[in-house]
DRENVO-571143 format. One record per residue: residue number from 1; residue in three letters; x, y, z of N, C-alpha, C in turn. Coordinates in Angstrom, 3 decimals. Example, Ala and Ser with C-alpha at 12.3 -4.5 7.8 and 13.67 -1.06 7.14 Angstrom:
BEGIN
   seq   type        n.x        n.y        n.z       ca.x       ca.y       ca.z        c.x        c.y        c.z
     1    ALA     13.190     -5.690      7.800     12.300     -4.500      7.800     13.200     -3.300      7.800
     2    SER     12.850     -2.250      7.080     13.670     -1.060      7.140     12.900      0.030      7.870
***
This chain:
BEGIN
   seq   type        n.x        n.y        n.z       ca.x       ca.y       ca.z        c.x        c.y        c.z
     1    MET    -53.487     -8.803    -15.054    -52.164     -7.878    -14.849    -50.886     -8.409    -15.659
     2    GLY    -50.567     -7.164    -16.064    -49.314     -7.633    -17.334    -48.022     -6.154    -17.333
     3    PHE    -47.249     -7.155    -17.473    -45.985     -6.301    -16.736    -45.317     -6.324    -18.758
     4    ASN    -44.446     -5.152    -19.024    -43.423     -5.302    -20.376    -42.108     -5.110    -19.660
     5    ILE    -41.320     -6.240    -19.886    -40.208     -6.278    -19.106    -39.147     -6.610    -20.400
     6    GLY    -38.555     -5.344    -20.778    -37.656     -5.274    -21.998    -37.726     -5.630    -23.270
     7    GLY    -39.621     -5.534    -23.400    -40.036     -5.918    -24.836    -40.678     -6.940    -24.779
     8    TYR    -40.690     -7.929    -23.218    -41.183     -8.875    -23.770    -42.706     -8.755    -22.858
     9    GLU    -43.326     -9.415    -22.883    -44.665     -9.310    -21.998    -45.130    -10.197    -20.840
    10    LEU    -45.050     -9.853    -19.661    -45.340    -11.335    -18.720    -46.924    -10.575    -17.767
    11    GLY    -47.993    -11.477    -18.020    -49.222    -11.595    -17.761    -49.431    -12.837    -16.837
    12    LEU    -50.032    -12.130    -15.719    -50.476    -13.154    -14.779    -51.880    -13.089    -14.465
    13    LEU    -52.713    -14.217    -14.444    -54.290    -14.203    -14.657    -54.658    -14.703    -13.424
    14    PRO    -55.398    -14.183    -12.504    -56.319    -14.573    -11.113    -56.968    -16.019    -11.447
    15    GLU    -56.766    -17.161    -10.433    -57.482    -18.394    -10.663    -59.034    -18.047    -10.898
    16    GLU    -59.685    -18.103    -11.474    -61.213    -18.005    -11.249    -61.576    -19.139     -9.997
    17    ASN    -61.268    -20.400    -10.354    -61.428    -21.429     -9.046    -60.308    -22.121     -8.426
    18    PRO    -59.625    -21.824     -7.368    -58.228    -22.006     -6.559    -57.859    -23.482     -6.808
    19    THR    -56.977    -23.943     -6.945    -56.694    -25.626     -6.697    -56.022    -25.532     -6.150
    20    THR    -55.471    -27.211     -5.174    -54.030    -27.252     -5.167    -52.839    -27.837     -5.974
    21    ASP    -53.989    -27.927     -7.181    -53.347    -28.701     -8.610    -52.755    -27.340     -9.216
    22    LYS    -51.543    -26.740     -8.738    -50.554    -25.558     -9.323    -50.276    -25.863    -11.106
    23    ALA    -50.347    -27.109    -11.463    -49.698    -27.215    -12.402    -50.704    -26.464    -13.780
    24    ALA    -52.289    -26.438    -13.482    -52.913    -25.769    -14.476    -52.748    -24.475    -14.050
    25    SER    -52.052    -23.693    -12.989    -52.094    -22.202    -12.810    -50.854    -21.355    -13.334
    26    VAL    -50.210    -22.200    -14.212    -48.864    -21.685    -14.487    -48.919    -22.066    -16.007
    27    VAL    -48.951    -20.841    -16.903    -49.187    -20.756    -17.872    -48.276    -20.320    -19.140
    28    VAL    -47.191    -20.753    -19.797    -46.313    -19.681    -20.573    -47.150    -19.536    -22.174
    29    TYR    -47.351    -18.090    -22.365    -47.534    -17.904    -23.914    -46.901    -17.746    -24.951
    30    TRP    -46.866    -18.329    -26.112    -46.454    -18.151    -27.397    -47.147    -17.122    -28.021
    31    GLY    -46.021    -16.355    -28.777    -46.818    -15.394    -29.523    -47.469    -15.795    -30.839
    32    VAL    -48.635    -15.225    -31.218    -48.650    -16.094    -32.442    -49.455    -14.592    -33.298
    33    ASP    -49.172    -15.022    -34.795    -49.803    -13.755    -35.726    -51.744    -14.285    -36.003
    34    ASP    -52.193    -15.479    -35.869    -53.500    -15.689    -35.869    -53.527    -16.352    -35.056
    35    ILE    -54.054    -16.013    -33.526    -54.914    -16.695    -32.565    -55.607    -18.406    -33.070
    36    HIS    -56.670    -17.547    -34.257    -57.526    -18.914    -34.355    -57.072    -19.547    -35.149
    37    GLY    -56.042    -19.836    -35.856    -55.335    -20.585    -36.667    -54.285    -21.352    -35.830
    38    ALA    -53.896    -20.747    -34.871    -52.653    -21.476    -34.440    -53.198    -22.384    -33.110
    39    TYR    -54.977    -22.263    -32.760    -55.635    -22.634    -31.893    -55.766    -24.212    -32.527
    40    GLU    -56.787    -23.744    -34.171    -57.124    -25.045    -34.640    -55.988    -25.790    -35.086
    41    LYS    -54.528    -25.573    -35.605    -53.956    -26.398    -35.815    -53.180    -26.955    -34.812
    42    LEU    -53.175    -26.558    -33.538    -52.797    -27.087    -32.253    -53.845    -28.394    -32.062
    43    ILE    -55.163    -28.000    -32.298    -56.443    -29.200    -31.751    -56.227    -30.040    -32.837
    44    GLN    -56.050    -29.889    -34.054    -55.621    -30.640    -35.243    -54.510    -31.839    -35.090
    45    ASN    -53.566    -31.308    -34.297    -52.026    -32.049    -34.453    -51.995    -32.548    -32.691
    46    GLY    -53.505    -32.947    -32.247    -53.458    -33.847    -31.297    -53.560    -32.789    -29.909
    47    ALA    -53.717    -31.601    -29.809    -53.935    -31.208    -28.640    -55.652    -31.310    -28.141
    48    THR    -55.937    -30.837    -27.083    -57.658    -30.610    -26.662    -57.931    -29.485    -26.317
    49    PRO    -58.806    -28.996    -26.201    -59.359    -27.691    -25.841    -59.314    -27.194    -24.299
    50    ASN    -58.739    -26.467    -24.112    -58.905    -25.998    -22.886    -59.437    -24.816    -22.264
    51    GLU    -58.920    -23.260    -23.145    -60.380    -22.279    -22.860    -59.590    -21.773    -24.509
    52    GLU    -60.700    -21.685    -25.292    -60.828    -21.262    -26.277    -60.276    -19.603    -26.772
    53    PRO    -60.147    -19.099    -27.995    -59.781    -17.724    -28.021    -60.611    -16.636    -27.428
    54    GLU    -59.942    -16.230    -26.528    -61.009    -14.873    -25.645    -60.164    -13.332    -25.709
    55    ASN    -61.082    -12.424    -26.172    -60.211    -11.049    -25.972    -60.290    -10.866    -24.086
    56    VAL    -59.291    -10.188    -23.815    -58.794     -9.710    -22.395    -58.376     -8.347    -22.721
    57    GLY    -59.041     -7.864    -23.789    -58.755     -6.331    -23.361    -58.112     -5.696    -24.864
    58    GLY    -58.795     -4.630    -25.479    -58.046     -3.983    -26.834    -58.126     -5.210    -27.806
    59    GLU    -56.972     -5.607    -28.201    -56.559     -6.635    -29.409    -56.112     -7.725    -29.019
    60    LEU    -55.570     -7.486    -27.521    -55.633     -8.688    -26.891    -55.764     -9.909    -26.587
    61    MET    -55.473    -10.938    -27.205    -56.334    -12.632    -27.451    -55.471    -13.679    -26.501
    62    VAL    -56.288    -14.104    -25.950    -55.214    -15.838    -25.103    -56.363    -16.888    -25.696
    63    ALA    -55.271    -17.653    -25.628    -56.321    -19.297    -25.475    -55.527    -20.225    -25.189
    64    THR    -56.016    -21.719    -24.484    -54.698    -22.676    -23.972    -55.589    -23.907    -24.449
    65    VAL    -54.834    -24.860    -24.567    -54.876    -26.200    -25.485    -54.089    -27.039    -24.255
    66    LYS    -54.603    -28.088    -24.016    -53.590    -29.304    -23.359    -52.979    -30.309    -24.491
    67    ASP    -51.784    -30.139    -24.169    -50.781    -31.383    -24.943    -51.412    -32.912    -24.588
    68    PRO    -51.268    -33.652    -25.276    -51.116    -35.329    -25.249    -50.624    -35.891    -23.873
    69    TRP    -49.996    -34.983    -23.152    -49.787    -35.516    -21.865    -50.224    -34.615    -20.854
    70    GLY    -51.229    -33.845    -21.408    -51.775    -32.680    -20.169    -51.326    -31.358    -20.254
    71    ASN    -50.182    -31.488    -20.453    -49.413    -30.010    -20.023    -50.444    -29.015    -20.612
    72    ILE    -50.337    -27.978    -20.194    -51.368    -26.609    -20.484    -50.498    -25.720    -21.438
    73    ILE    -50.729    -25.714    -23.017    -49.728    -24.657    -23.553    -51.130    -23.181    -23.855
    74    GLY    -50.543    -22.217    -24.019    -50.630    -21.055    -24.284    -50.612    -20.390    -25.453
    75    ILE    -51.167    -19.777    -25.952    -50.968    -18.769    -26.961    -51.645    -17.495    -26.654
    76    ILE    -51.074    -16.547    -27.617    -51.320    -15.096    -27.189    -51.352    -14.330    -28.755
    77    TYR    -52.321    -13.233    -28.526    -52.127    -12.559    -29.687    -52.040    -10.912    -29.710
    78    ASN    -51.009    -10.387    -29.475    -50.920     -8.976    -29.189    -50.695     -8.321    -30.536
    79    SER    -51.225     -7.571    -30.852    -50.843     -6.738    -32.339    -49.736     -5.423    -31.974
    80    GLU    -49.106     -5.372    -30.651    -48.208     -4.001    -30.647    -47.236     -4.908    -30.051
    81    PHE    -47.057     -6.390    -29.928    -45.798     -6.597    -29.493    -44.945     -6.902    -30.807
    82    LYS    -44.083     -6.639    -30.330    -42.702     -6.703    -31.635    -40.989     -6.820    -31.307
    83    LEU    -40.481     -7.808    -31.469    -39.434     -8.201    -30.889    -38.664     -7.445    -30.790
    84    PRO    -37.593     -6.674    -29.774    -36.719     -5.996    -29.727    -35.639     -5.889    -31.066
    85    VAL    -35.302     -4.943    -31.766    -34.481     -5.001    -32.720    -32.691     -5.790    -32.437
    86    ASP    -32.379     -5.957    -31.743    -31.357     -6.857    -31.615    -31.404     -8.043    -31.468
    87    CYS    -32.792     -8.620    -31.768    -32.832    -10.244    -31.580    -32.194    -11.119    -32.859
***
Protein backbone atom coordinates (compact mmCIF):
# COMPACT_ATOMS: atom_id res chain seq x y z
CA MET A 1 0.00 0.00 0.00
CA GLY A 2 1.35 3.44 -0.80
CA PHE A 3 0.57 6.97 0.23
CA ASN A 4 1.58 10.27 -1.36
CA ILE A 5 2.31 12.79 1.39
CA GLY A 6 3.18 16.25 0.14
CA GLY A 7 4.88 14.85 -2.94
CA TYR A 8 6.73 12.12 -1.02
CA GLU A 9 5.75 8.47 -1.11
CA LEU A 10 5.22 6.32 1.95
CA GLY A 11 5.00 2.63 1.09
CA LEU A 12 3.85 -0.10 3.44
CA LEU A 13 4.75 -3.66 2.55
CA PRO A 14 3.17 -6.70 4.20
CA GLU A 15 5.52 -9.26 5.70
CA GLU A 16 5.63 -12.49 3.72
CA ASN A 17 6.92 -14.36 6.78
CA PRO A 18 6.04 -12.55 10.02
CA THR A 19 8.92 -12.34 12.48
CA THR A 20 9.58 -11.04 15.97
CA ASP A 21 12.77 -9.43 14.60
CA LYS A 22 11.16 -6.18 13.50
CA ALA A 23 14.41 -4.53 12.39
CA ALA A 24 14.06 -6.30 9.03
CA SER A 25 10.48 -5.13 8.55
CA VAL A 26 11.20 -1.38 8.61
CA VAL A 27 12.84 -0.09 5.45
CA VAL A 28 13.52 3.44 4.23
CA TYR A 29 13.71 3.65 0.46
CA TRP A 30 16.05 6.14 -1.23
CA GLY A 31 14.94 7.33 -4.66
CA VAL A 32 17.30 6.54 -7.53
CA ASP A 33 17.20 7.18 -11.28
CA ASP A 34 18.77 3.81 -12.20
CA ILE A 35 17.77 1.06 -9.78
CA HIS A 36 19.90 -1.65 -11.38
CA GLY A 37 23.00 0.57 -11.46
CA ALA A 38 22.46 1.78 -7.88
CA TYR A 39 21.91 -1.80 -6.66
CA GLU A 40 25.15 -3.00 -8.29
CA LYS A 41 27.09 -0.01 -6.93
CA LEU A 42 25.89 -0.76 -3.39
CA ILE A 43 27.00 -4.41 -3.80
CA GLN A 44 30.40 -3.31 -5.18
CA ASN A 45 30.85 -1.06 -2.12
CA GLY A 46 30.35 -3.79 0.47
CA ALA A 47 26.59 -4.33 0.75
CA THR A 48 25.14 -7.82 0.38
CA PRO A 49 22.04 -8.67 -1.67
CA ASN A 50 18.77 -8.83 0.25
CA GLU A 51 16.05 -8.37 -2.39
CA GLU A 52 17.00 -7.90 -6.04
CA PRO A 53 15.31 -5.13 -8.03
CA GLU A 54 11.70 -6.07 -8.70
CA ASN A 55 8.76 -4.40 -10.37
CA VAL A 56 5.96 -3.71 -7.88
CA GLY A 57 3.50 -2.09 -10.30
CA GLY A 58 3.72 0.10 -13.39
CA GLU A 59 7.26 1.45 -13.64
CA LEU A 60 7.73 1.34 -9.84
CA MET A 61 10.70 -0.82 -8.80
CA VAL A 62 12.21 -1.54 -5.39
CA ALA A 63 15.25 -3.42 -4.06
CA THR A 64 17.06 -3.83 -0.75
CA VAL A 65 20.59 -4.62 0.36
CA LYS A 66 22.22 -5.14 3.75
CA ASP A 67 25.11 -2.91 4.70
CA PRO A 68 28.19 -4.42 6.40
CA TRP A 69 26.48 -3.99 9.82
CA GLY A 70 23.30 -5.83 8.81
CA ASN A 71 21.11 -2.75 8.30
CA ILE A 72 18.66 -2.92 5.42
CA ILE A 73 18.89 -0.15 2.83
CA GLY A 74 16.06 0.21 0.33
CA ILE A 75 16.20 1.85 -3.07
CA ILE A 76 13.23 2.77 -5.23
CA TYR A 77 12.73 3.90 -8.81
CA ASN A 78 9.53 5.82 -9.49
CA SER A 79 9.39 7.54 -12.88
CA GLU A 80 6.51 9.73 -11.71
CA PHE A 81 8.18 11.09 -8.56
CA LYS A 82 9.31 14.69 -8.77
CA LEU A 83 10.68 16.77 -5.89
CA PRO A 84 8.41 19.68 -4.96
CA VAL A 85 9.48 22.93 -6.64
CA ASP A 86 10.28 24.68 -3.32
CA CYS A 87 12.97 22.12 -2.31
